[in-house]
N, C-alpha and C positions, 0 to 999 in steps of 0.2 A: 726522355724531351726530344719532341720533335724540331729538328733545325731548318727543316726546310723551307727555303724563301724564293718566291716569284719576282722578277725583275723584270719590269718592262721599261725600255728605254726608245721613247719617242718624241716624237714633234708633232705639234697641231698642224703646222703649215703642209705637213707632208700628206701628201695623197693616199700613198701606200699604208700610212699608219690611219687612216679613216676607213682602208678597206680590211684592217682588222681588227674595228672595233666593235664588231658583235663578237668575235672571239672573245675578246677583251672582258668585254661584259658578260659574256657567260661564265669566264673562267671565275671574275670576280664574285657573281652570284651561288658559285659552288659553295658550299657549306665545308665541305672536307678537303680542299686544295688549301695552301697557305694565302694569307692576303699580298695581294700584288703590292708590290713598291715599284712606283712609278718614277722614273728619272728622267727630267727633260734634257735632251742631246742638245739643244740649241745649235740645230743642223745650219740654219741659214743665217750665221752671223759673222761677222769681219768680211774676209772676202768674199764669202758664199751668199752675201744679200745682193738680191738682184730687184732692179724696177720693172714693174708688169710693161715691157714694151711690149710690141707686136711678137718679136721674134721670140721673146722668153713666153709671152702668152701661146702661143702656137704649141712650144714644147710641151707646157702644162698640159693644154687642152689635150694633146694626142696621150699623154701619159694616163690622164684621166679615162681616157676613153678604155684604153688596155685596163685599168682598173676596174672600172664597171664591168666589163666582160668578164672578169675572173670572178671578181668577189660578188658582183650582185648590188654592190651598195651604189646610189642614184648621186647623182651631184644636180642639186636644184639650179633651175634657169634665174632664179635672184642669183645664186652664186657664180653663174657664167656672165650675167649682165653687169652684175656690180662689181666685179672683180679682174675681168681681163680686159687687156688692152687699155689701160691707165696708167699712162706713163708717170703719171705722178702717185702712185701709190707705190710702195719699197715693200720688199719681201722679206722681211726681217723679223725672223725669231725671237731676238731680244727682249721686245718687252712682255712676249707671252712667257719666256725663262723667268725672269721678274718677279712677275704676276703668280707664276707656279709658287715660287720662293714664299709669297705674301701669304698665300693660301696654306702652306706649309708651316709655315710662322702660326697660323691662326687655329687650325686643326688637320694632321696629318690625316686622317680619316675621308677629307675632305678635297684631297689630293685628286685623285682619279676622278671622282662626279665633276671636277670643276673642270680638268683635261677635255672629258668628254663633250662639258659644255661648251669649251671654245670648238672644239670640231663641229658640234651642232651649228653654233654661231655662223662658222666659215662656210660650210659645205651645204647647209639646209636654208638658213635664213639670207647667207649672202654678206655678210657684216665682215668689215675690216676688222678684223681681231690683234691688228698692230696699233690700232690705235688705244691710248690708253680709258677712256671713256667708255667705249665698250666694253673693256675688261673690266672694268670698274662695276659696270652693271652685270656682267655675269657673277663677280665675287660677289654682289649684293642679292642675287638668286640663290647664293647656297649660304647666306647668313652674316656675309660680313661686313662692316658699317662702309659706308662709301667714304665718309670723311677719313677713317683707320686707314683705307685702300690708297686714298690720293697720299696721305701723308707717309706711307712708306714706301708709294712708288715714286713718288718723283723727292723724296727730301733725305732717305734713309741709304744711306752709301753702302753701310751691310748688305742690304738686297742683291747689289750689283756684286759683290763679292760672294753672297751664299748660292747667286746663280753659277758666276764661275766657277766654286768649287765643284757644284753637281755635274756640270758640263763636264768637268775633268773626269771628274770618276765614271762619268757613263763611257767615254773615250777611252778609260785604263780597262774599264770591263770588258768593252768592246774588243778591245787589241787585246785581251786575253782569249779570247773564243775565235779571233782571226773574224772579225766582221766589219765590214763596211759601211753598211746603211743602215738606216733605221724604215720598218720597225725591228727591235730586236728584244726577243723576250728568251729569258736565262732562268733555268732554275739552280739555285745556291743549297748544297748538301753541306753543311759543316763548311770545309776550306776548300770545295772542289766545287767548280763551276761548269755547267754545260750548256751550250746553246737549245732550245729548244725549236725545232722548225715547225713553224706554224704554217707553213705553205699550202700542205696538203690539207688542212683545215680550214681554207676560206669558206668553203659552202656546209662545212659540218663541225660548228664550234664544239658541240658534245663529244665529237668523235676525241679531241683533243684531251679535254675532260679526261676521258676514260684513259687516255694515254697516261695521264701527268699522275692519273690516281695508281695507275700500275707501277710506275716509279719510284712515287712517293709512300708507297705505302710500307 
């Protein structure tokens, strides 16, 4: 029995996670690789939340330019126009972490497509994915009823607990392989967990597929 597992730890607000989106999509589409288990890191929560001030917007813009140069992933004009230099907009991962748990309850197989939908909404459509109404629309797009999402998001305290538990699990796994940031791709083989270095494959996702096939064979 094959016990290999791929674990992807990420945050949809993270530009570097957007950089590896083609890699994750390619891995997920490979029938000979294990299914990908996505864990929401909840990176920008608590003391890590930020307002989209001029200084923080400048910082993110600079990082995005570097991401685009290295990965080829493009950031739309709508993203730049709508989400930067807006002092009233908060950079907070928690709404997306809660939404991810709602989708996980609904259908585990929809978690990764939902995560990808959040990334497209932010980096391509320029939508505010910290807004519950936007998240609700994205949940509807993969089959969840709006009233069910609204009920879980606003009135179910267990959703917060489940999101916090997942955040703790993600942090524990990252600590185990001594990784501080996301994206973080891990391969679990039985009780052994190893980090998969995705960086050399930013422009060659199929190369990582071939490497993983060699490892998991």
